PLY file of the C-alpha trace (Angstrom):
ply
format ascii 1.0
element vertex 306
property float x
property float y
property float z
element edge 305
property int vertex1
property int vertex2
end_header
-11.74 -26.87 -27.99
-14.87 -27.83 -25.90
-17.63 -25.35 -25.60
-20.79 -25.16 -23.26
-23.62 -27.47 -24.44
-26.33 -25.70 -22.49
-27.55 -22.19 -22.43
-27.41 -21.01 -18.75
-28.10 -17.78 -16.91
-24.94 -16.09 -15.89
-22.60 -17.70 -18.50
-19.10 -16.32 -18.38
-18.01 -16.51 -22.04
-17.86 -12.70 -21.99
-15.65 -12.50 -18.99
-13.19 -15.18 -19.83
-10.35 -12.79 -20.61
-10.99 -10.87 -17.39
-10.81 -14.12 -15.47
-7.70 -15.53 -17.20
-5.90 -12.41 -16.46
-6.31 -13.14 -12.67
-5.05 -16.70 -13.00
-1.92 -17.69 -10.99
1.03 -18.74 -13.04
0.66 -22.27 -11.68
-1.77 -24.08 -9.49
-2.68 -27.66 -8.66
-6.29 -28.89 -8.86
-8.96 -26.67 -10.43
-12.31 -26.49 -8.43
-15.55 -24.86 -9.59
-18.27 -25.17 -6.99
-20.97 -23.43 -9.15
-20.25 -24.86 -12.55
-23.52 -23.88 -14.23
-23.08 -23.82 -17.98
-19.27 -24.45 -17.56
-18.07 -21.64 -19.89
-14.76 -21.27 -18.05
-14.35 -24.99 -17.51
-14.79 -26.06 -20.98
-12.63 -23.27 -22.40
-9.88 -24.18 -19.89
-10.22 -27.92 -20.15
-8.15 -28.52 -17.00
-6.34 -31.81 -16.67
-7.08 -32.02 -12.79
-10.54 -30.79 -11.96
-13.37 -31.11 -9.52
-16.57 -29.37 -10.52
-19.91 -29.10 -8.54
-23.35 -27.72 -8.89
-26.41 -27.56 -6.47
-28.72 -28.55 -9.26
-28.86 -32.47 -9.28
-30.37 -32.62 -12.76
-27.47 -30.41 -14.08
-24.97 -32.67 -12.38
-26.62 -35.72 -13.82
-26.43 -34.17 -17.41
-22.76 -33.68 -17.01
-22.20 -37.27 -15.68
-24.11 -38.63 -18.70
-22.09 -36.39 -21.11
-18.94 -37.73 -19.56
-19.90 -41.43 -19.28
-22.43 -42.00 -22.13
-21.99 -39.52 -24.79
-23.13 -41.73 -27.68
-26.07 -43.09 -25.85
-27.03 -39.53 -25.08
-26.72 -38.37 -28.46
-28.78 -41.23 -29.78
-31.48 -40.41 -27.45
-31.45 -36.77 -28.38
-31.76 -37.64 -31.95
-34.93 -39.49 -31.38
-36.78 -36.43 -30.18
-39.32 -34.72 -32.41
-40.12 -31.03 -33.18
-41.35 -29.23 -30.13
-44.70 -28.00 -31.86
-45.55 -31.48 -33.05
-48.33 -33.55 -31.44
-47.61 -35.46 -28.24
-46.17 -39.01 -28.64
-49.12 -41.35 -27.51
-46.56 -44.10 -26.73
-44.98 -41.98 -23.91
-46.37 -40.74 -20.58
-48.20 -37.44 -20.42
-49.54 -37.45 -23.91
-52.83 -35.77 -22.69
-52.21 -34.12 -19.35
-49.48 -33.53 -16.88
-48.96 -35.15 -13.46
-50.94 -32.14 -12.13
-53.77 -32.55 -14.49
-52.97 -29.79 -16.95
-53.61 -30.18 -20.59
-50.66 -31.15 -22.83
-50.92 -29.26 -26.10
-47.90 -30.35 -27.86
-44.63 -32.48 -27.89
-42.63 -29.88 -25.86
-45.10 -29.86 -23.00
-45.16 -33.51 -22.91
-41.42 -33.74 -22.64
-41.46 -31.04 -19.93
-43.84 -33.20 -18.01
-41.69 -36.15 -18.36
-38.67 -34.15 -17.28
-40.55 -33.17 -14.13
-41.15 -36.71 -13.05
-38.29 -36.35 -10.62
-39.68 -33.53 -8.52
-43.34 -34.40 -8.95
-43.16 -38.31 -9.11
-39.83 -38.96 -7.44
-38.66 -41.24 -10.21
-36.36 -40.75 -13.10
-34.05 -42.45 -15.54
-30.49 -40.82 -15.43
-29.95 -41.00 -19.27
-33.43 -40.10 -20.15
-33.44 -37.11 -17.80
-30.11 -35.76 -19.34
-31.46 -36.10 -22.83
-34.73 -34.29 -21.79
-32.66 -31.44 -20.22
-30.79 -30.94 -23.38
-33.83 -31.05 -25.47
-35.75 -28.64 -23.24
-32.73 -26.19 -22.87
-32.62 -25.90 -26.72
-36.26 -25.51 -27.42
-37.67 -23.61 -24.43
-37.99 -19.85 -24.30
-34.87 -18.05 -24.60
-32.98 -21.14 -23.37
-33.88 -20.22 -19.73
-33.69 -22.70 -16.98
-36.08 -21.90 -14.08
-37.70 -24.02 -11.43
-40.73 -23.31 -9.36
-40.87 -23.76 -5.55
-41.47 -27.40 -5.96
-38.45 -27.94 -8.21
-40.39 -28.34 -11.38
-39.11 -26.87 -14.62
-41.60 -24.24 -15.78
-40.34 -22.46 -18.76
-42.69 -22.28 -21.73
-41.89 -23.32 -25.23
-39.60 -21.15 -27.40
-39.92 -20.10 -31.07
-37.02 -21.31 -33.24
-36.93 -21.97 -36.99
-34.55 -24.93 -36.67
-33.49 -25.56 -33.13
-30.51 -27.99 -32.73
-31.17 -29.90 -29.58
-28.83 -32.79 -30.43
-25.56 -30.71 -30.03
-23.59 -33.79 -31.26
-20.15 -32.14 -31.66
-20.37 -30.27 -28.41
-21.27 -33.29 -26.45
-18.45 -35.39 -27.75
-15.93 -32.52 -27.10
-17.33 -31.92 -23.71
-17.13 -35.63 -22.96
-13.50 -35.51 -23.58
-13.04 -32.44 -21.32
-14.83 -34.10 -18.47
-13.24 -37.48 -18.82
-11.02 -37.12 -15.83
-13.08 -34.64 -13.89
-14.72 -35.38 -10.60
-18.47 -34.17 -10.61
-20.23 -33.38 -7.38
-23.71 -32.35 -6.24
-23.06 -30.65 -2.90
-23.26 -27.35 -1.19
-20.47 -25.11 -2.28
-18.70 -25.30 1.15
-17.54 -28.78 0.31
-14.57 -27.01 -1.28
-13.15 -26.26 2.20
-12.31 -29.96 2.61
-11.47 -30.71 -1.08
-9.08 -27.86 -1.91
-5.49 -28.07 -0.89
-2.98 -25.16 -0.64
-1.96 -24.11 -4.13
-5.23 -25.23 -5.79
-7.39 -22.83 -7.62
-11.00 -22.28 -6.85
-13.33 -20.24 -9.13
-16.59 -19.25 -7.63
-19.61 -18.05 -10.05
-22.53 -17.95 -7.67
-26.03 -16.91 -8.33
-25.50 -13.23 -8.34
-26.65 -10.83 -5.60
-29.55 -8.85 -7.28
-28.59 -5.44 -8.45
-31.98 -4.08 -7.24
-34.86 -5.04 -4.79
-36.92 -6.24 -7.85
-34.20 -8.14 -9.75
-33.63 -11.86 -8.93
-31.16 -14.52 -9.87
-32.46 -17.03 -7.49
-35.40 -18.58 -9.57
-33.07 -20.95 -11.49
-33.23 -23.36 -8.55
-36.07 -24.09 -6.20
-33.42 -23.88 -3.23
-32.53 -20.32 -4.24
-29.45 -18.45 -3.10
-30.19 -15.67 -0.59
-28.12 -13.00 1.19
-27.24 -15.54 4.09
-25.66 -17.75 1.28
-23.75 -14.76 -0.17
-22.31 -14.23 3.34
-21.44 -17.83 3.76
-19.75 -17.77 0.41
-17.63 -14.80 1.38
-16.57 -16.58 4.68
-15.63 -19.64 2.64
-13.59 -17.62 0.23
-11.85 -16.00 3.16
-11.15 -19.27 4.77
-9.68 -20.64 1.62
-7.50 -17.49 1.32
-6.11 -18.13 4.92
-5.41 -21.81 3.91
-3.19 -20.80 1.00
-5.71 -21.60 -1.75
-6.03 -19.34 -4.84
-9.42 -17.89 -5.22
-11.16 -16.02 -8.11
-14.71 -15.05 -7.73
-17.32 -13.22 -10.02
-20.50 -11.46 -8.81
-22.74 -8.56 -9.31
-21.26 -5.10 -8.57
-23.14 -4.69 -5.22
-20.87 -7.08 -3.70
-17.74 -5.15 -4.48
-17.49 -3.45 -1.06
-17.95 -6.72 0.89
-15.11 -8.47 -0.85
-12.79 -5.51 -0.74
-13.32 -5.25 3.07
-12.46 -8.95 3.31
-8.99 -8.24 1.79
-9.55 -9.34 -1.87
-8.42 -7.60 -4.81
-11.66 -6.40 -6.56
-12.29 -4.74 -9.91
-15.32 -4.01 -11.89
-15.94 -5.52 -15.31
-18.69 -4.69 -17.80
-20.78 -7.67 -19.10
-23.99 -7.93 -21.18
-26.72 -10.20 -19.67
-27.01 -13.15 -21.87
-30.55 -14.00 -20.90
-33.31 -11.45 -20.79
-36.86 -11.59 -21.93
-36.41 -8.40 -23.83
-33.50 -8.72 -26.23
-33.14 -4.92 -26.51
-32.68 -4.68 -22.72
-29.56 -6.92 -22.70
-27.48 -3.92 -21.50
-24.07 -4.00 -20.04
-24.20 -4.29 -16.16
-21.48 -4.04 -13.62
-19.87 -7.27 -12.47
-16.96 -7.76 -10.15
-14.08 -10.02 -10.29
-12.39 -10.62 -6.83
-9.25 -12.57 -6.23
-6.38 -13.19 -3.79
-3.95 -13.69 -6.54
-1.45 -10.76 -6.33
-0.33 -9.30 -9.69
3.24 -10.70 -9.12
1.83 -14.30 -9.06
-0.26 -14.00 -12.12
0.33 -15.80 -15.45
1.91 -13.91 -18.12
-0.29 -12.12 -20.69
-1.35 -14.44 -23.45
-0.28 -17.61 -21.65
-2.66 -20.40 -22.42
-0.95 -23.42 -21.07
-0.85 -23.39 -17.25
1.88 -25.38 -15.38
0.62 -27.70 -12.70
2.25 -29.11 -9.62
0 1
1 2
2 3
3 4
4 5
5 6
6 7
7 8
8 9
9 10
10 11
11 12
12 13
13 14
14 15
15 16
16 17
17 18
18 19
19 20
20 21
21 22
22 23
23 24
24 25
25 26
26 27
27 28
28 29
29 30
30 31
31 32
32 33
33 34
34 35
35 36
36 37
37 38
38 39
39 40
40 41
41 42
42 43
43 44
44 45
45 46
46 47
47 48
48 49
49 50
50 51
51 52
52 53
53 54
54 55
55 56
56 57
57 58
58 59
59 60
60 61
61 62
62 63
63 64
64 65
65 66
66 67
67 68
68 69
69 70
70 71
71 72
72 73
73 74
74 75
75 76
76 77
77 78
78 79
79 80
80 81
81 82
82 83
83 84
84 85
85 86
86 87
87 88
88 89
89 90
90 91
91 92
92 93
93 94
94 95
95 96
96 97
97 98
98 99
99 100
100 101
101 102
102 103
103 104
104 105
105 106
106 107
107 108
108 109
109 110
110 111
111 112
112 113
113 114
114 115
115 116
116 117
117 118
118 119
119 120
120 121
121 122
122 123
123 124
124 125
125 126
126 127
127 128
128 129
129 130
130 131
131 132
132 133
133 134
134 135
135 136
136 137
137 138
138 139
139 140
140 141
141 142
142 143
143 144
144 145
145 146
146 147
147 148
148 149
149 150
150 151
151 152
152 153
153 154
154 155
155 156
156 157
157 158
158 159
159 160
160 161
161 162
162 163
163 164
164 165
165 166
166 167
167 168
168 169
169 170
170 171
171 172
172 173
173 174
174 175
175 176
176 177
177 178
178 179
179 180
180 181
181 182
182 183
183 184
184 185
185 186
186 187
187 188
188 189
189 190
190 191
191 192
192 193
193 194
194 195
195 196
196 197
197 198
198 199
199 200
200 201
201 202
202 203
203 204
204 205
205 206
206 207
207 208
208 209
209 210
210 211
211 212
212 213
213 214
214 215
215 216
216 217
217 218
218 219
219 220
220 221
221 222
222 223
223 224
224 225
225 226
226 227
227 228
228 229
229 230
230 231
231 232
232 233
233 234
234 235
235 236
236 237
237 238
238 239
239 240
240 241
241 242
242 243
243 244
244 245
245 246
246 247
247 248
248 249
249 250
250 251
251 252
252 253
253 254
254 255
255 256
256 257
257 258
258 259
259 260
260 261
261 262
262 263
263 264
264 265
265 266
266 267
267 268
268 269
269 270
270 271
271 272
272 273
273 274
274 275
275 276
276 277
277 278
278 279
279 280
280 281
281 282
282 283
283 284
284 285
285 286
286 287
287 288
288 289
289 290
290 291
291 292
292 293
293 294
294 295
295 296
296 297
297 298
298 299
299 300
300 301
301 302
302 303
303 304
304 305
């Protein structure tokens, strides 16, 4: 079975059972417009799938995993310990593109990774390898971008970080083999999904409070207007006969219920928090237009397709 390769904020491994409980007994193509770490996609391994994310570097990573897994693994195996000295044969051995001192190997690779937003150039395979390396060696596995799109998470502290993820990459490559991977706004799914298809939305969550934010993981952000657009898209898909399942923070419960979706609250523990002792259970909702009579049987793992 495939597993997520990257640590990603908002991962759904703890909600898999709750999501599967709302799956229709059968469906056509599987669509995931906010794939992120891909917890549901990799667990499901759908034979007919279209996945998407607004983050172009994440999309490139999955394309390289699908198309060039062995080359990606070879490149990851060439990286050094994050706290070792910078490699003088590579760019940014002394300072970043913005003139900041580079103190170790990790910050050199972070500067190289940021050549896309800051210098406008990148090599797809190298960038994918850098994303995998940084994700497994940065602080708490967090992905965060500044306003200019630069990855700005500091170095983590790990005794033996495994940034190669050899087995996971190979299994994920198999799962992605026949998948279409896109880098679009989520509303593309209005044209891509046909009646009887299944769409799972896992957007950046609406903050639970005025001080909380889930929007720093992409420079573009995801604000309240985007949340309303998403609700409108979900309602339009419902009218078109497309199955919809959506997860979000508890504050969105009333909005989806008023739109006619069946909405229930599920508890989930935040996977990424700067304070491990503060990874408390929080309210999340799962909304769907799949009526109980159309849902798959309990324990059913193989879903029939049209």
